[in-house]
N, C-alpha and C positions, 0 to 999 in steps of 0.2 A: 503492500501499500503505499502511496506517495502522499505526504503530508503537503499541503498547497496552502498559498493566500485564501482559498475558498473553504478550507477545509470547517466543518462544524461539529459543534458536539450537545449534549445535553449531560449535565452532571447530576450523578445519582445521591440523593442526601443534600440535606440542608445546610450547607457549607459555603456561605456568602463570602467569609473571607478568601475563598478560592475562586470562586467566581469574579469578586473584585479584580483580585490580581491579574486573572487571565485577562479582563476588559482593561486593564492597566498596560499589557502587555500588546494588547490588540490596538490600543491607542498607540503608542510610543511606535509601533511599528506601520503604523499608517494603515493599518485593514479594518474593517468590518467587524463588528463584535462578534466573534466565533461562537459564544454559549447562548443557544437557542430556548433552551429552558431547565428548569430544575425539576427532577423526576423524585417524586417523594409518594410513598404508599398512599398516605391519607393528608390532607390538608383542607385547612377552610379559608387559608389565604391565598389570594389569585394570581398576586406579585409582590417579586423579590424589588425592594428601591436599592439602586447602585450606581456607579456613574460612570461616565463614557467620558474621560478626559474631564471637564468642568459641567457637563452635563448630564443632568440626571437620567436615568432609563428604568426600566420596568422591566424584568424577566421573568418570565410566565413561571409559575409552577405546574406542573402536570401529571397525571399517574400512567400506569401502564398503557391502558386504553387509549387515554388521549395523546400520548407520547405516539403510536403508530397511527392514529386520526389523524393529528395535527402537523407533525412533526418530522414526517419521513418526505424527503431524504434525509438524512442525519450521518455524517460519517462515522462519530465516536462517540462512547459512552464512556465517559468517567465515572468509575463506580468508589464512592467511599464509605459503603456500606461497614458494618462491622463484621468483624471474622467471623460471628454466627449465620450473617444472612449474604454476605458477600457471595458464596458459590450459587445461590438460588438467584441471585441478581442477574449473573453472569448467563446461566442458563435461560431467566426471562429475555434478556437483550438478545442471545443467538437466536433465540427463538424467532423473535420479531422480525429478523431479516432484512432490518433496515441500516443496521450498524456494517461496516465494513471492519472496525476495529472495538475492542473491549478494553479499557484500559485499568485493571483493578489496584487499587492502594493499601488495601488492607494488610495489616501484617497479622501473622501467626496462623497464616490457612496452612493446614499440612499438605507436606510434597503429593503423597497417594490425592488428597482431594484436587490438588492442581491437574494431577495428571488425570483424573476423571474429567476435569473440564476440557482439557486438551482434546480426549477422545471425543467427547460430548460433540465439540465445535468443529472436529475435523469433517471436511466436506461440505461445511456450509458456507464457506467464505465470508468468515469473521474471523479475523485475527485476535487473539489473544495476547495481551501484554500484562505481565504481572501474576499474581499476588507480587507485590515489592517483596516480600522475603524471601521467595523462591528464586 
């Protein structure tokens, strides 16, 4: 997979500091915001307020169903789920068929589980990056 200036992502988990840093990087590089949505299992919020340069922007929250319906195509899912739920998030992301890559940041996922995830994604045209510790 080639990452380009057009690459877009969805962040799994309510990590606004990560979203803000990514938008800061996008702004400095002179590209459009790469974060399209924040994926959370359930939310009563509709948008996260962040900044793109000096301009206030709103990044929508979405659920799995909404992600597939509204945000496809999107190149990358950045998975900040906990060690307990990260493998399931990877499987659901691979099953959507909309991501070219799933990057998992969770620490502590056993090597065996990582191998199972690799086997699960094999043949589904979705590259797995991480989990970080492996």
